[in-house]
C-alpha positions in Angstrom: 5.4 -115.8 -56.0 2.1 -117.4 -55.3 -0.7 -118.8 -57.4 -1.5 -121.9 -59.2 0.3 -121.4 -62.4 -2.7 -120.7 -64.7 -4.2 -117.6 -66.2 -7.1 -116.5 -64.0 -7.7 -113.0 -65.2 -9.2 -111.9 -68.5 -6.9 -110.6 -71.2 -7.0 -107.6 -73.4 -4.6 -108.6 -76.1 -3.0 -111.9 -77.1 -0.4 -112.6 -79.7 -0.1 -116.2 -81.0 2.9 -117.3 -83.1 3.0 -121.1 -83.2 3.1 -121.7 -87.0 1.2 -125.0 -87.0 -2.5 -126.1 -87.2 -3.0 -127.9 -83.9 -1.3 -125.5 -81.5 -2.9 -122.5 -83.3 -6.4 -124.1 -83.1 -5.9 -125.0 -79.4 -4.5 -121.6 -78.6 -7.4 -119.8 -80.2 -9.9 -121.8 -78.2 -8.0 -121.4 -75.0 -7.3 -117.6 -75.2 -10.6 -116.6 -76.8 -12.5 -117.8 -73.8 -10.1 -115.7 -71.6 -10.4 -112.6 -73.7 -12.2 -109.4 -72.6 -15.0 -108.2 -74.8 -13.3 -105.6 -77.1 -10.0 -107.5 -76.7 -7.8 -108.7 -79.5 -6.0 -111.8 -80.6 -3.2 -111.4 -83.2 -2.1 -114.4 -85.3 1.2 -114.5 -87.0 1.7 -116.1 -90.4 -2.0 -116.3 -91.4 -1.0 -115.6 -95.1 2.4 -117.2 -95.0 2.3 -120.0 -97.6 4.9 -122.0 -95.6 2.4 -122.3 -92.7 -1.0 -123.2 -94.1 -2.1 -124.7 -90.8 -2.4 -121.2 -89.3 -5.0 -120.2 -91.9 -6.8 -123.5 -91.7 -7.0 -123.3 -87.9 -8.3 -119.8 -87.9 -10.9 -120.6 -90.6 -12.2 -123.6 -88.6 -12.2 -121.6 -85.3 -14.1 -118.7 -87.0 -16.7 -121.0 -88.5 -17.3 -122.9 -85.2 -17.4 -119.8 -83.0 -19.0 -117.5 -85.5 -16.1 -115.1 -85.1 -14.9 -112.6 -87.7 -11.3 -112.0 -88.4 -9.3 -109.5 -90.5 -6.2 -110.2 -92.4 -3.5 -107.6 -92.1 -1.1 -106.3 -94.8 2.1 -106.9 -93.0 5.1 -108.9 -94.3 4.0 -112.2 -92.7 0.3 -111.9 -93.4 -1.0 -111.7 -89.9 -4.6 -111.7 -88.9 -6.6 -110.2 -86.0 -9.7 -111.1 -84.1 -11.7 -108.7 -81.9 -14.0 -110.3 -79.3 -17.4 -108.6 -79.5 
């Protein structure tokens, strides 16, 4: 295998399941910049009351980047972002 160990290509879909504020916020910033237009980021535990950091990280990211997100009605209260 070659390469430098980083992500050099643009991505179409990313799933982030880290449960805490800081890694979620950093993950959103890192992966959003590498996301294709029309690509998606799915966040696990957005509406999980045990992991409020996920919701706080997404709200801060959304305000800073002017990005919309959509909560999903699944059992863990996930959310999704589409880059447009």
